[in-house]
N, C-alpha and C positions, 0 to 999 in steps of 0.2 A: 835890203829887199826881203820881204817876208817869205818864209818857206811854208806854204800851206800843205803840210804833209799829213793831214788828218785822214784816218781810215773812214770807210763807210759807216762803221759802227760809231766812231767818234762823231761824225757829222750828225748822227741821229739826236744828239743832245743839243744841237744848235738849230734854232728855228730859222728857216729861210726868211730873209729880209722882205718885208712887205709894208705897204702904206697903212699905218695906224696912227691914231692920235696919241701923242705923248700925254701921260698923266702926271700930275704933281703929287698925288696922294697914293700910297700903297693900299692894297686890299686889307692890310692888317693881319693877314694870315702869316703866322710865324713858322709853319712847318714846310720849309722849302729846303730839301736836302740836295747837297751839291753833287753833280756827276763826278765820278772818280777821276776823270782825266784832268779836271781842274785842280783837284787836290794833289795829284801826282806832280803836276807842274809846279805847285807851291812847294812840295817836298824837294823837287829837283833844284828849285831856286835856293831854298834856305838850308837844305841838308837834312833837317829833321823837323817834325812838328811836335813841340813839347807840350803845348797847352792849346786846347780848344775851349774857350770860356763860355760858349753858348751852344751847347750840344745836347746829345742824348745817347743812350746806349745803342740805339739803332743807327743814328748818324755816324757814330764813331766806328762802326763796322767798316765804313769807307775811309773815314779820316785817319783812323789808327793813331790818334794822338797819344802820347805817353800818358797824359792826364787830361781829363775833360770834366767840365762842370755842366750840370743839367739845370733846367728851370728851377727845380727844387733847391739845388745847391746855391743858386744865385751867384754866378761868376763875377758879378760886379763887386761883390764883397770879398772875393778871394785874392790871394797873392798870385800874380802871374810871373813867369820867368822864361828866359830862352826865346824860342821861336814860336810865334803865334799864328794859328789859322783861325780866322773869324768870318763866319757867315752869319752876320748879326740878325737877330729878330727884326722883322721889317715894320712892325707897328711902333707907334709913338706911345710913351716916351722912350721905349727900350732902344730903338735904333740910335737916337741921339746920345743916350747914356753909354752905350757900348762904344760908339765912335769916339766920344770924349775920353772914355777910359783907355782905349788902345792908343790914342794920340798922346795922352798925358803920360802913359807908362813908357812909351817909346822916347818921348822927350826927356823924361826923368832918368832913363837908363835902366828902368826895372826890367824891360824886355830888350832883346837884341835885334829881332827882326819880326815883321808881321806881313802876312798877305791877307787882305780884307776884301771880301766879296760883298758888294752892295749894289743897289740900283744906281744908275748913273745920274744921281741928283746933284750935279755939280753946283747948282744954284742954291742948294739948301745950306743951312748953318752947319749941319753935321758933315755934309760933303766938303765944304770949304775948310772945316776943321781938319779932316783927314788929309786933304791936299796940302794944308799948311805945313805938315810935318813929313809928307811922303817924299820918296826919292824917285818913284816911277809909277806909271799907271798903264793898264791895258784896257782898251775899249773893244770888247769882242764884236766881230762883224755882224753877229746875229744874236737874238735874245737866247739866253740859256734856258734849256728845257730842264727844269728842276725835277727832282724825284719825289715820289710819295714814300711813306714808310715801307710799303711793300716792294719798292724798287721800280715800280712803273712810273712813266713820265706823267707829270702834272700837266694841266693846260698851260698854254703859252702865257708867260708873265705880261703884265700890262706895259712894261717899259724895258729898255735895255739895261745892261749891267756894266759895272767896272770892277776891275781887280786892282786894288791900290797896294803898292809895296812900300814898306819902310825898312831900310837897311842899306848895307854897303854893297850887296851883290847885285848891282843893277844890270850888269852884263848877263849874269845868269838868269835874271828875271826876264830880260828880253829874249834870250835864247829859249827859255821854257814856255813863254806865253805868246810869242809872235805868231805861232800857228793859229791862234784864235782870233787875232785882229791886230789893230794898231797898238804898238807899245811906244810910250813917250817918257823921256826923262823929265824931271821937274827941276828947273833952274831957278835960283834965287840970287839976289844981289848980296845977301848976307847969309852965312851958314847959321842954321839953328842949333846944330850941335856938331861935335867933332867927327861923328860917324858918317856924316854926309859926304858923298862923292858923286860928282856929276858926269864922270866918264861913262859912256853908254855902251859902245861896242869896242 
């Protein structure tokens, strides 16, 4: 049973559910900064955030990653390690490239864990690629109100989001993210790597 223990302040970053048309394409705007409550849930899940490969100095004031890469750095060309927080650029081809990178690096053992915040494009190639290696996923009950560089809320995004988790701390992921919405483990008939565990609670 989910424990919806969000404060009034926390609720302000979740847009109330309403009838809107789902869109298959993003706006292409890459400056969508994550509200701190989601980052803290990721930190509680993984223990640390070692690398944010798609960030900026402003975004890292909230993320507080040990190391981050900016657009100028091009995180796709860098070595990643440890625990990853990724709020990928939403435009193509970057979203596909970052999703492939984090999936490959987890599969290969280059990184230990990852929390990836993306639009809930489960039908897309990049969405299926992430889910093919993920251990759990959270579907927030409402659209996330992202932040502008000045800290103010942006307009409501055109579609909902998903937080995809790769790693062995599936129970911790559920405990940290269930206040936002439904959390589900991902079961497979064959393990993709030895780190995978399907125990949830």
